N, C-alpha and C positions, 0 to 999 in steps of 0.2 A: 758310788758309782758302778754300771754295770754298762756292757754293751751286746749286741745281736750285730751276728755277721753272718750275709749272705752271701757264700762261696759257689755263684753260678758262673755257668759254661762262657757265656756271653756279658756278664758284669759280675762284679762285686761292689757289694752293698754294705755300709754300716748304720747301726742305728743306736743313738744315746740320748739318752734324757737330759734337757735345758731350760729349767724352770718347767713351766707348763707344756714345752713343745718336744716334740722328739723331730730331733735335729740328723738328718742322713748325707755320707757322703759315698758318692757313685764314682767307679772307673769303669771304663770295658775292659773287657779281659779277654786283651788282644796285643800285639805288637806287629813292627815292620821294619826290617832290614834296610838302611840305606848305606851306601858309601861313605866312609870318613873322611871332613877336611875339617880343617881348623876351623875355617869363615860356619860350616854348616855345623859345627858345634857351638859355636858361639851366639849364631841366631836361636838353636835350640835354647839354648840358655837363657837368651834374653827376653826369649816371648813364655818362658815358663811352660815348654813342652817336656812333660815327662821322658826321658830319657837314658840309657847308660849304652855306654863304652867300650866295647871288647877288640882288641887289636886294630883294625883297619875296618871295622865296623861299626855304626850306632844302629842303638834299636829303639826307634821310637814304640813308647809304652801306654794302654791306657784309650783316653778318648781318643786321642789325635791319630792316632794309627790308622782308623779307618779313612782320616782323610788323605793323610798319606800315602796310604796303598790306592787308593782313586785318584790323586795328581799322579803319581809316579806309576800307574796301571799296575801294579802288584799286588797278590793277594796276602791279607795278612795271614798271619800265623797263630795258634791258639795254644794257651798254657795246656786247656782242658777239651777234653772230647766227650762225646756222651755222658756229660755230668761227673768226671773223673779228670785226673790227671793224666795226659797225654802221653802215653807212653813211646807214641810216636816221635815226640816233640823231644830232641836233646837239653833246649835252652827252658824248658815247660818249669823246672823246680826255680831256677833263680828268677825269672820273669814273673812267677805268680808271690816267690818271698818280697819283692819290689814294690808289685801291685796294692797285696794286704798290707803292706806298711804305711802304704799312703791313703789308704782308706780308713783303718781300722786304728791309725796313729798311735803312741804312745801309751803306755796305762797310766791312769791319774794315780793307782796307788800299787803299792808291789800286791801282785797277784790275783789283779781286780778279776773280777768275774767278766768272762763273754762265750757265749753259745752262739758256735756255730755250724752252719745247715750241711747237713751230709745228703746224700739219697737212699736210700736202702735200694738191695742188691734187687738189678731188675729181672723181673720173672721171665724176658722173653730175650735172654742174651746169657752169655759166661760170663760175665764181667764182674767181679768182685769189687769193692769201694773201701774195702779195710787199708788197703796201702796209702789210699786217697786220705781218708781220714786220719789216717794218724801221722801222716807229714802235714797236713795242714795243722793238727793240733800241736806238733815239735815246732811247726813257725810260730805259732801264740806262745805257746811257754817259753820260747825262748825271749820272743820278746818282752816277758815278765807279765804274762797275764795267767788267769788259771781256767785253760779251756775246758768249754765240754761240748759235743759233738749235741745236735738236735737231728731228728729225725724234719726231714722238709716238710712232710705231710704235715706231720705233729706242729710244725711250725704255723704253717698255715691256721691250722685249728686255734694254736693259743692267740692270735694274731686277731683273727674275724668274729671267734664265736665266744667269745666272754659272755654275752648278752644272752646265750645260750648254754650256759653251763658246760663249756667247751663239748658240747654235744654236736656232731654233724660229719657230713662230708667235706675233707677238703682237698682240692685238687688244685697243684703248681703246675701251670705248663710251662715248663721252662727251656732256655733253648738245646741243651745237652738230652733231658730228658724230663719226664713227664711222672711227678709224687702224687700218690692216693693215699691216702689216709682215711679210715672211718675211726671216730672215737666217741666214747660214752662216759661222760662225764671225765673228762681228760685223760681216760685210760683207752690207747688204744685196741680199737678191736679187728681190724686188719690193716697193714702197710706194704705198701711196693711199691714200686717202678718201673716205667715203661723205657725202654732204651729210644725212644726216640721222640722228637720235639720239634721247637723251631730250626732246628739247623737242618734235620733230616727233612723240612717242608722247602728249603732254600735250596740244599742239595738237589731233590729231586726235582723243583722248579727250573733250578740251573740249566741241568744235564736236561730237560723237554725241550727249552728253549733256544739250549744256544748261547747262556747267559751267563757271564762270570759272576758266581755267588757273591761275591764282594757288593757289586752292583743289583742281584734280586734281593739282598740284606737291606740297603738303602733304600730300593721301594718298597718294600714290606714295613718299615718302619718312618718312611713319611706319610703318607697320604692313603694307604692303602686300606678299604673298607671292605668286608663281607658280604657283599650285596649282591653276587651274582650275576650283576647285568655288564662287566667286562668279557669282551671280544676274548672266545677262548684262548683263541693262538699266540696271545700276550702274555706278558709275563705275570700280569693281574689273574690273568685266567686261569693260569696256572698254579699262581697259587691258592685262589678258592679253592681246585678241586684238591690240593695235596693237604688245606686245611680238613676239609670234609673226610678224606680217608683218615686221617691223624684222629680225628673225632671219631670217628666208627671204632678205630682199632682201641682205641683206650676205652671205650665204653662196653666192648665184647671183652674185655679183660676183665672190667672192671667187674662185669654181669658173674663172670668164669670164676671168680677168687671168691664172691660174695657165696657161689655156691657152693665152693669147696672150704671155705670158711663154716660154713652153716650158719651163718648171720640170723638171728632170729626177726621172723619176719613182722612182728608185731612194732617195729620200730617204724616210727616217723620224727624224718631227721631233715633238717635245711642241707643245700649244698654250695659251697663256696667256690668260686673258682678266679684262680690270680695265676702270676708269670709274666714274664714280657712277651713269650707268646699269646696270651689271651689280649693284649692291647685293639686289636682293630677293631672296630666299631663293626656290629653286629656278628660278635663272636658268642656272645652269652645267648643269644636269640637262637640260634644255629646250633650251640651246645643243648640248651634245655629241648629243642625239637625234636632232637636226635636221641636223648635220654627218654625223652616221653615215649617214646617207638620201644625203647627197651626192655627187655623184661626182669626188672627189679623186684626182687620180691620185699620191700620192705616201701612203704610209703615216702614221698618225699613232701618237704612240705616248701618247697620252694627253691630256684636258685638263684643265688644273685653275685655280682661281679663288682669287686673293690674298685674305690674311686680310685687307689695308687698301686695297682699292682705289682708293679716294679720293688716296691718296698714291702709288701705285705711279708715275707721270708725272713726278713733282715728286721722288722719289726715284733714280730711272734720270737725272733731267738731273743732282745730285746727282753719282752716280758718273762722269759723262763729265766734270763740269768738276776733282771729283779729279783724278782719271787727266791730264787735261791738264795741271795744274798740277804734277802729279809726273813729266812727264814731260821739262821742263828740269833739273830738278834732278836727276835719274837720269841723265840726257847728262852733266851737269857734272862727279858721282862714275865715271861712266867713264871720263871725260876725264882726270881727274886721278889714276885708279889708271893710265890706259894710260901717262901721263908719268912716274910713280913708277918700273914697269916698265922703261922706257927708261933713267933712269937707275940 
């Protein structure tokens, strides 16, 4: 067995193969602090709400955190910011460890292979991803896994472009970052991240409309559509404005990086778009229209949006992990066949 793990700013998702099906486990990567009482802890335990107690506080973690935040009129706290562990959050490491343990579970056998997503260093920020990567790797190794990092953009290529010989442009629009990877026959030609994503959209829309960020996030995740028919003065109108601004920003940086990498002009590649921030209806059409207006030096055969964008990165990690586990078995079989041929 092998597993893939998407370590996202908004959600943490694992993927593993069970028979002919890929099974996903997901938890929201957030928590909220509430006052401790014996009754409160008993009710949380009875309701199977993921939580931990520390001194006179109880921390509700994962999917239930946003519900509790809205009920108690509090802001959720996030272990990650801008795609990596938050240096501003003192409880980041214990909370991340708890969520990862819940999502990925115990290994099925010692040193089970797990590939976990990690962003590339952003080209528009001084942020470094190394500490984040090594910390997550340490969590998983301590659990008994053989953990390997995989670039988030490359994970999209593995997940969605097998039918195109793992050649194309994969873009993961996450909460903390946007990750981009151009690959040719599974070899990365260009990979980078942008320090803007869904969180940036939510923060800008919240500031513009005077609405709490968690409320903006809830509106975006419920029935929001990028149809640009909403009144500009409302939250949905602000979300539309900042979505469009994010797309222009990402496309401009893609164009700049392609020019700097001197990517061959004769390429003809598909573009696949995924990630939680890409889920609103109308996103793909808007992105394709803005991409057509950009001066990309190679041909784009089409823009597609995956059916389950939340699961694409975890699935790509699973593909890489299974391939890694199968490779030694294939080599052993080839060696055995070679010995038989000699005899």
